[in-house]
N, C-alpha and C positions, 0 to 999 in steps of 0.2 A: 772691925775691919782692920785690926794692927797687925797687919802681916807685913814683911819686910826684911829686912838684914839689919839687926842689932851692929853696935859697933863693934862686941866682940867678933862678930862674922865678919864684919869687914875689916876688920885687920887681919883675920884667917884668911880673910879673899888675897890681902895681899902676898901674906907668906906665901900661898900655893901659887901666886901668878908669878914671884920672882921663882920661884921653885923651876916652875914649867918653864919662863924663858932661859935658867940656869942649863936646863936636861934635855927636852923635849928634842928627837932626833928631828933631820933634816930629810923630809919625807914630804913629795911634794902633795898636797893634800886635794882630794877628788869627793866627787859630791857623795851621800851618802855611806851605806855602812859596805868600805868594800875591806878587800884581803890584802894580804900582800900579793906585791906582782910576784917575788920571789923570794929563793932563802936568803939572799942578803938582806932583804927588808926585812923578813922575820923574825931577822937575828934584832934587827935593832929594836923593830916592835916588843922583845921577849925584852930581852934591854929595861926598854923601857917602862916597862910594866911592872919588872922587878923592884924599877929603882920607887917608882910610886908605891906598891907595897912596904919598901921599906922605909918610905919615908911617914908610911901609917894614913898616906891619902887615900889609896886602893885600899880593900880588908877594913875600914877604920873603924864597922860597926862590928865588927866580928869581940865575939867574948876575948879578954884579956890576955886570956893560957892558949888563945889560939896566933896569939900575933896582933888584937885590931886594940882598941879604947874602949871598946865596951860602952857606957851609956852615955861615956864623956863623948862619944861622936855622935850627932845627931843628922835627920833627913837634912837637915838646911846644910850640915856641913857637907854630906851630899851634891846638893845641889850646888855650892860654892865652887866646890872641887870640878863639877863637870861642866859647867861657866867658863873656867878660866880655865881648863882643856880645850875648848871649844871654843871660847876668844884666841889659842894662838892656833889655831886648826892643826894641833895636834891631835894621835891615836888614841881611841879610847880602849879600854881592856877587851882584847883579845880576846875572842870566843865568849864559850857560856860558863867559864869558872866562876863569876859568880856566883851565878845562880845554881851551881854543884855544890858549891862551896857551904851557900845557908839550906843547902839540904843535907848534906850532912850534920853543917854546927848543930841543927835543928833535930834531926830523924836519923843521923847514921851511928856507925860503933867507933868507942873507943879506938880501934883496928883502923879503920877505914879513914877517918879523920886523921890518923897520924902516918898512914900512907898517902893518902892527896892532897892534901891541907897547902905541905911543903911547895910540893909544885906547882901551885899552882901562886902559892906566893912569889916564888923566886921567877915567875915569868914562863919556864922553862916547858911547862907542860901548857897545852893548847888542846882547851875541851869545847865540842861541840854540841850544839842544841839538836837533837834527834826529838823533833815533835810532830813538828807538822807531818800531813800524808798528800798524797796529791787526793784521794777521795773524802777526803775531811774538812777541808777548805777552813773556814772558821771556826766552823764545830769542833775543835781538836777531843771530845769527849766521843765521839765517831772513828775515832780513831780503829783503823782493822791490825795493826802490827799485833802479832801473838808470841807469846811467853810462856812455851810449856814448860812444867816442874815434871822432870825425870825422877825418878827412885833415889838415887843419890844425891837430892837437895839442888842440883842443877837444872837451867834452862835451857832450853833451845826457842832457839826466837828467830821468826820468818815473817818477813814483811816490807816493806818500801817505806822510805822518809824522803820528803822535797825540801826544797831551799831552805839547806842545809851550812849557812856561812860555816866559812872555815874547815867545811869537812875532810877539805884536800890536806889541810895541814893539821890535823886535830891527833892526838897523842889520845884523845879519850871522849867517849861522848857520854851523853847524860841523853837517858831512852828515857821513853815514855809507852809501854806494852800493853796489850792488852792479856790477863792471865785468869780471868773468869769472865766468857763468853755468855754465860745466864744471869749474869748479873746487871742489873740497869747499868747505864753505858758511864756513868761516874765512878762508879762503886765499884766495877771488874777490872780498873788501871793500877799496873804496878810503875815503880820506878827503879832505873836501873844505873851502872855507870860500865865503859863498855867500853874493854881496851881495842881501838881502832885497826889493831894490827889484828885480830884473832880471824882464822880462815871463816871463808864464809864471807866478809866484807867486802862488797865495793861500792866504791865512792865512784862517781861520774863528775865532773864540772859540767856548770850548764854554761854555754858561753851567753849572752844576755847582749840588747841591745846596743851596751855602754861601750861594748866590742872588748868585754871584759870576762874575766868568770870567777867570780866572788862566789856565787850559792853550789849547791851540790845535789844531785838527787845519792842516795845509799841506799843499796840493794843489802838485805839480810838474808843470806839461805843456809838456813837450818846452823845458825850460829850457836854454840853453846859459851853460854857465861857461868861462871860459878858459883854456888849457893851463896858468896860473898859477895856478887856484884847488884843483888837485893839491898834496894835502901828502905831504910824501914820496913815497916810490914807489907807483906801482900796485902793487894788489893787496896790500899788508901793511895796509891801514887798519884793521883788525883790532888788530893788535901798536901800530898808534901811539894809537886808541883806548883797550884795556887802560893802556897807561901814565901817558897823561896824566890816567885815573879814579884808575890808583895813586897819583897825588898827593894828594888828597884823603883826611886824614887825622881830620879834625876833628870832618866831620858828627854823629856819634855822640855825639862827648863835646859837642857845642854843643845835642843835643837832651837829653842829660840834664840840663843845666842847665834845661832847659823842665820835664823833667817832673816834678824839685825844686821849681819854683814851682808847678805844679799840685798838687803834694802839699800843699805850703803854703796852696796857696789855697783847698784841699779843709778845711783845718782850720778856716779861719777862715768858709767858709760851713758849717759842721757847727756853730760856735758861731750863726749865727745865725739858723737856721731852727729847728724844733720838732720832736721825738719822742716822741708820748703826752706832750704838753703841758709836756716841759721839752726845754733846748738839747741839740740833735740830741752833741752832742759829749760829751756825759753816758753817752747809753748804749754798754753793752758790746759789743753788734754792730759799731756805727761807729768805737768806740776799733782794736776786735780790724780791722776793713779797714784805716782808716788806718795802723796802724802794719805790719801786713801788704805795705800800698802803699810806704810810707816805707821799709822792709827791702828790698823788691826792689827801690825805684831806687839806693840806696845799693849792692845789690850787682853791679849794670849796673854805674854811675859806676867801683868795682874793677875788673871786668871791662874796660872799655874802658882806663883804665890800662894793665892790665894787655899788653890788645892793641899798644898804642902804646912800650911797654916793649920788647915781645918784637918787634916790627917794626923799631925801633931799632938794634936788634942782628944782624937778620938772620934769629930765629929763628921768625917768624913762623910760624902754625900755620893751613890751609886754611879751618879751621871758625869760626880767630876773628871776622872781620868779619862772617860771617853769624850768629854767636851776638851779639852786640851787634846787629844791624841787625834778629833776630827780638825778641828782651826786647825793645827799642826800642818796634817798632809794637803786639805787643799788650799793653806794659804805658802807649801812651798811649788805647788804648782801653778799658781796665779804670778809669784814672783819669776819665777822659768821662762814662762810665757812671755812673759812683757818683755822678760828681757828680748826675748828673742825678734818679739818685733818693733822693739827698737834697733835692734841688729840690719835688719831689713834683710836683705840677699845673705849678706853675709853669717846671720844664724842661720845657713845651714854647715858650715864649716865644720869637723873637727878638729881635734887635740892632732898637732902634727901639723898642720895645714898650714904657712906661712902667714897667709891673710886672714883666719880666724882671730876673729875680734876676741881679748883675751886670752887666749891662747886656748880659745876653745871651750873654754869654761860655761859656757852657757847652754852651748848643747849639751853637753853631758847633765848640767843639771838638769835641764828639762826631760831630759831623755829618764834621767833616776827618779827625779821625781811621783811620776805616777806609782813606783814603788812602796812608798810610804800609805799610799792610798789602799794598801792592800794589804801591806807587811805589819803585823800587831793588831789585826782583825781590822777588816775594810770598814769604807768609809760608809758603808752601807748597813753591816753590821751596825759601827757604832750610832746611828741614826737610830734605830732601832731599842739599842741600849736608852738612848736619853728617851726616847717617844716612851717605852713601854712599863723601862723598869723607875724612870726619874720622872719623868711627867704621871707615869699611871693611865696614858693612852692606849686605849684598847690594840689588841695584835692586829 
């Protein structure tokens, strides 16, 4: 149980916090994973990401020859960086640049690395993740987008992707497509880089109940990809995708900071609204719920730090990440729901309404919270993984 932050990491935290305070862009934070609202905001996010790469915070785990710090940069460093960016409510890395960078570093050619890594580090190139499909849901390996190899080595791609964050802003896409329909579903998938300006690509923003369009559906109609768009070997895309996803270790730790901020904001809300003619914070039932939510957030934080510690030792368990993801997703819903309950009738008012509590923050949080119970694996899938693979219960 010797997990947590060492003095060296806490000193690093102070360094990162100072950097974020001095350089974070002035963008009004919103709930969840959101895209830039316009080109001006996108430019601010690109500049911000470029600064984080230049400082060695983003891409710190890249090998030194590609601009990173190599073994000197640990998963714990990524956790600290993610937590401090979240604490400032500043933008995270836009798009799928980090995912494709690790795919290229581990499986790409020298020419591919030279062509694409610089644009990711500068923040100029935005990548989107072309993995999810309407028919595959949480079972990504059942994807049906197909890539047929032509005689000249190029690939002709046809299919549909969905829930593509930043697809409408992206220069490039990180694509999984089926290249061998006769192979077992995990074995016949390949990974590609896609120029999003190619003929046959149609990006259609999806309007969400938050009122914004952060996700997209992407149609690929006989899109021709050059031979050098293939990452690694053909039909090993499943392994490449899982390898690149495994590099991301700070997500839930970052989200835990947001949950803690949510509970703190709930306490402020309870002081400013009334229940039975008194400040809600004086009500015993309100105090009990606030205490319960606070305890659950701190328990999640301990779980995340324990998971990171096990991962760094090579003793990670199959249920670790699903437990943290499930707990985070469900807690977010509970926090947002209680905020609306405390707000009473005003809880239905959205951003822009002059009478909206906290400028409509809580309705936005509530509407978005459900997305996290689906994104990255639904709560139902997480429970199945925990029970079947972790606890060895029968299917």
